[in-house]
N, C-alpha and C positions, 0 to 999 in steps of 0.2 A: 248808118249806124242809129238805132232809136234811143231815146232818151226816156229814163224811167225816173219814177219819183218815189222816194222812201221817205218814211219819218221813223224816228229814234225814239223808241218807248221811255228810254230811261232821260232824254234832256228835252227830248219833244222836239228837236229840231228837223226841219224838213230839207231834203237835198234831193239832187238829181243825179244821175251817172248815166254816160253812155255806155250801152254795153251791148251784145250780141242778142237778139230773140233768146236765143238757147240758154241763155245765162243770167234771163229777166227774174227767175224765182230763185237764184243761189242768193245765199246771204250776202248782205251788202252794211259792212261797217259804216258808220256815221263818220264824219270828220272829227267827231270830239273821241272817238276810239271806242266807244259803245258797240256793242254786239247784237241787241234786243232791238233789231228793225222790223218794220213791216212795209211792203210795196203797197204804194197808193193807187187807186184808181184814177187815171188822169181822163179827161175828156178835151176835146179838141173842137173848135167850130170852124165849117168850112164855108166859104160864101162863094156863090156863084153869079158873076158880072161884075164884082166889084161893088163901091160903096152905090147907094143910091139905086141899085138894080129893083125893077119891077119883078112883083112874084109872077109865076107863071099863071096864064088865065086859063080857064076852065076846070076850076076844084083843085082839090090837092088832098091832102091828109094823109092819112096811112095808106091808102089803097088806089089813090089818084081819084077819088070822087068816087068810084064805082058803087061803094056800099052807102052812099046817100049821106055820109059824115061830113059834119062842116066844119073844117078848123080854124 
């Protein structure tokens, strides 16, 4: 089940809830009992190959090097 992060606008507390994707936008009361909350945009970082893995050779960037961009 996905975990979503919310922030209470009244007490400014940040909290997480495990809930189905269908309920992600539903109101989420904060642990302090307040109801004025907002869902936060969370980011995740994914690593390929574990710690210390080398970057793939042959360019990269947004298009795999086809546009000539250098990242």
